[in-house]
N, C-alpha and C positions, 0 to 999 in steps of 0.2 A: 279232704282239699284242700284243708289250711296242713298237714303233713305234708301232701307234696309239693305244695308253696315253698313248706322250709326243708326240705330236700333238697330244691331246685337253687334255693337262696345259700346254701351249703356248698352246693358243687360250684355255682358261680362263684362264690369269694374265693376257694380251693384254687379255681383255674384263675383267677384275678390275680391274686397272691405268686402263685407260681410263675404269670409271665411278669412279676414287679422282679421277681425275685431274679428272671434271666437276665431282665433287663439293668438292673441298678446292679453297681457297682459293689465291694464288699462292705465300704464303710456303712454304708446304706444298710445293711444289712441288722435287721431287730429283732429276730425269734430265734430262738433254733427251729422252730418247723421250718422256716425261711433258709435256713442257712443251709439244713437237707438238702432241700428243694433247690439250690442252686448248686451243691456240691453235686446231687445229682445229675444237674444238665452239665459240671465239667464233666463229667466221668461221662455219658452220655456222647458230647462230642468228639469226645479223645476216641470211643469204642467205633464209633461210625466211621470220625477218619481212618481207624485201623482198617472197617471192614473196605472202605471205599478202594483204597493201597492195594486188598488181596494180598493180604500176608497169608501164606498160607497156613503160619500157625495162628492163626486168628483165635480160634478156639481153645489155646494151651495159653492164652495168655487174658491175665483180670487186668483189668482197673478200677483200682480205687481213688477216693478223691478228700481228704481231710477237709476241716471247715477254715483250713488256711490257704485253699486251692493248690496245695502240694498232690503233685495226681503219685501215686502206690502202681509201681507196674509188677507183677507177682505171675511165675509159672516158668512154660520151658515155649525158650524158637529151635529152629533145625540148624540155623547159623547162626554168628556172632554178626551179621550183617543185617540179618532180621531183627536183632535185639536193639543194634543202632539205629535202625531207622523209626523203629517201636516208640522209641527211647525223644527220637527226634519228631516226629508226628504229636506225640505228647507236650514236648516241651513249647512249639510254634503254635501250640490250640489258644485260642483268646482265653484267659482268665486265667490259667496256669502259671503259679507262683515259680514253683520248680518240679522236677521226676526226681523219682527215691526207686532205685532200678534192683530190683529182685530175680528179673532175668535169667536165666540158665541155658546152655545149649543143650539140645539132646537129641540127638541124631536119631535114635532106633524109634521115633514117634509114628 
């Protein structure tokens, strides 16, 4: 019984910390665990926007975010237009400070 209560408290605490990291701004982030959650939240937001935009090369575009809010796009796309659109989507995402583009055009995918 005590084990179940302890596990419940840990899970609830983690969820509460995650929500606080997403809601807070970069200056309020205090621990490396919280920074990781915030970076993951930004990455998830960018990936969600790319999926919602139905980019045909979504599966080949990889998204990572560093602790400073810089999004790194890597992989391939079928056209320069798709690359430009991915960069634009990432740039317009909340909490993104800048976008580093390592995407290349690959027609034969």
